[in-house]
C-alpha positions in Angstrom: 66.0 57.1 -34.8 67.4 57.8 -31.4 69.8 55.9 -29.1 67.0 53.7 -27.6 65.7 52.9 -31.1 69.3 51.9 -32.1 69.6 49.7 -29.1 66.3 48.0 -29.8 67.1 47.5 -33.5 70.5 46.0 -32.6 68.8 43.5 -30.2 66.1 42.6 -32.7 68.5 42.1 -35.7 70.9 40.2 -33.4 68.2 37.9 -32.2 68.8 39.0 -28.6 66.1 38.9 -26.0 67.7 40.8 -23.2 69.9 43.8 -22.5 72.3 41.5 -20.7 72.8 39.5 -24.0 73.4 42.8 -25.7 75.9 43.9 -23.1 77.8 40.6 -23.6 77.8 41.0 -27.4 79.1 44.6 -27.1 81.7 43.7 -24.5 80.2 46.3 -22.0 78.5 45.9 -18.6 74.8 45.5 -18.2 74.8 48.8 -16.2 76.3 50.5 -19.2 73.4 49.4 -21.3 71.1 50.7 -18.7 72.9 54.1 -18.8 72.5 54.1 -22.6 68.9 53.2 -22.5 68.0 55.8 -19.8 70.0 58.5 -21.5 72.1 59.2 -18.4 75.2 58.8 -20.6 75.4 59.0 -24.4 76.9 56.1 -26.4 80.4 56.7 -27.4 81.5 56.5 -31.1 82.6 52.8 -30.9 79.3 51.8 -29.2 77.2 53.7 -31.8 79.2 52.0 -34.6 78.9 48.5 -33.0 75.1 49.0 -32.4 74.7 50.2 -36.0 76.5 47.2 -37.3 74.4 44.9 -35.3 71.2 46.7 -36.3 72.3 46.7 -40.0 72.0 50.4 -40.1 74.4 52.6 -42.1 76.9 53.7 -39.3 76.9 57.4 -40.5 73.1 57.5 -40.3 73.1 56.1 -36.8 75.9 58.4 -35.7 74.1 61.5 -36.9 70.8 60.4 -35.5 72.1 59.6 -32.0 74.0 62.9 -31.8 71.1 64.9 -33.1 68.8 63.4 -30.5 71.3 64.0 -27.6 72.7 67.4 -28.5 71.8 70.2 -26.2 73.4 73.1 -28.0 70.9 74.4 -30.6 73.5 75.2 -33.2 75.1 71.8 -33.0 71.7 70.1 -32.9 70.8 72.0 -36.1 74.0 70.7 -37.7 73.2 67.1 -36.8 69.7 67.6 -38.1 71.1 68.9 -41.4 73.5 65.9 -41.6 70.7 63.5 -40.9 68.5 65.0 -43.6 71.4 64.8 -46.1 71.9 61.1 -45.3 68.2 60.5 -45.7 68.1 62.3 -49.1 71.2 60.4 -50.2 69.6 57.1 -49.1 66.4 57.8 -51.1 68.5 58.8 -54.2 70.5 55.6 -53.9 67.4 53.5 -53.7 65.9 55.3 -56.7 69.0 54.6 -58.8 69.1 51.0 -57.7 65.4 50.5 -58.5 65.9 52.1 -61.9 68.9 49.9 -62.7 67.0 46.8 -61.5 63.9 47.6 -63.6 66.1 48.4 -66.6 68.0 45.1 -66.2 64.7 43.2 -65.6 63.3 44.5 -68.9 66.5 43.4 -70.7 66.4 40.0 -69.1 62.8 39.6 -70.1 63.6 40.5 -73.6 66.4 37.9 -73.7 63.9 35.3 -72.4 61.4 35.7 -75.3 60.3 32.2 -76.2 60.2 33.0 -79.9 63.8 34.2 -79.7 64.8 31.0 -78.0 63.2 28.9 -80.8 64.9 30.9 -83.4 68.3 30.5 -81.8 67.8 26.8 -81.5 67.5 26.5 -85.3 
């Protein structure tokens, strides 16, 4: 993800069809959106967080991704790359735990819905 991807995701998730609508939603000028889209000026922290919220992206992930993409200093870019990777790994781990919990709960619910058990309990 980069700054342009984040802008596009925010527009899509927000049901917006133009950069002008996005500018109005963010409370910034249309020319500022053009600056963000062209990369002439990076998004500030508040803009990244607002775009992430609109895009339904974890703000820390968006923040790290945008900074990684725009950073010129190799050491700082490597830092943002490492942070992005950590967020990605944490996200996969979280999804795995949720899936495991859901599947465990699903099996439990299925066992509770056994038709024979229901008949026995009715007696």
